[in-house]
C-alpha positions in Angstrom: 53.3 -65.5 -30.9 54.6 -62.2 -32.3 53.6 -61.0 -35.8 56.5 -60.7 -38.3 57.5 -57.1 -39.2 58.6 -56.0 -42.6 62.0 -54.4 -42.7 62.0 -53.6 -46.4 59.8 -50.9 -47.9 57.1 -52.1 -50.3 57.8 -51.5 -54.0 54.7 -49.4 -54.5 55.8 -46.9 -51.9 59.0 -45.9 -53.8 59.9 -42.3 -54.2 59.5 -42.5 -58.0 55.8 -42.9 -57.8 53.9 -40.4 -60.0 50.9 -39.2 -57.9 49.1 -37.1 -60.6 45.3 -37.2 -60.8 43.5 -37.6 -64.1 41.6 -34.6 -65.2 38.2 -36.1 -64.5 39.1 -36.8 -60.8 39.1 -33.0 -60.3 36.5 -32.0 -62.8 33.6 -34.3 -61.7 33.5 -33.3 -58.1 33.8 -29.7 -59.1 30.9 -30.0 -61.6 28.8 -31.8 -58.9 29.5 -29.1 -56.4 28.6 -26.3 -58.8 25.4 -28.0 -59.8 24.3 -28.5 -56.2 25.2 -25.0 -55.3 23.2 -23.6 -58.2 20.2 -25.7 -57.1 20.4 -24.2 -53.6 21.1 -20.6 -54.7 18.5 -20.2 -57.5 15.4 -18.9 -55.6 13.3 -18.8 -58.9 13.3 -22.6 -59.1 12.3 -23.1 -55.4 8.8 -24.5 -54.9 8.7 -24.9 -51.1 9.1 -22.1 -48.6 11.3 -22.5 -45.6 9.9 -21.8 -42.1 13.1 -20.1 -41.0 13.6 -16.7 -42.8 17.3 -16.7 -41.9 17.9 -19.5 -44.4 16.3 -17.5 -47.1 18.4 -14.4 -46.3 21.6 -16.5 -46.3 20.7 -18.0 -49.7 19.9 -14.5 -51.1 23.2 -13.2 -49.9 25.1 -16.0 -51.5 23.2 -15.4 -54.7 24.1 -11.7 -54.7 27.7 -12.5 -53.9 28.0 -14.9 -56.9 26.6 -12.2 -59.1 23.3 -13.7 -59.9 
């Protein structure tokens, strides 16, 4: 038995739909990203040393690039 197909578009897919995001939908992920980046980049707050010196050099370069 074949499944019925829909020939009319759904009303919620109309061209008049306003697709704007609220301000917090952009701000919250940005704040979370910056907070996590600052936790990674700030070597003064690090308590554990990494066994791979390349990771430390990359983090130092990012820190210098960001002006810290």
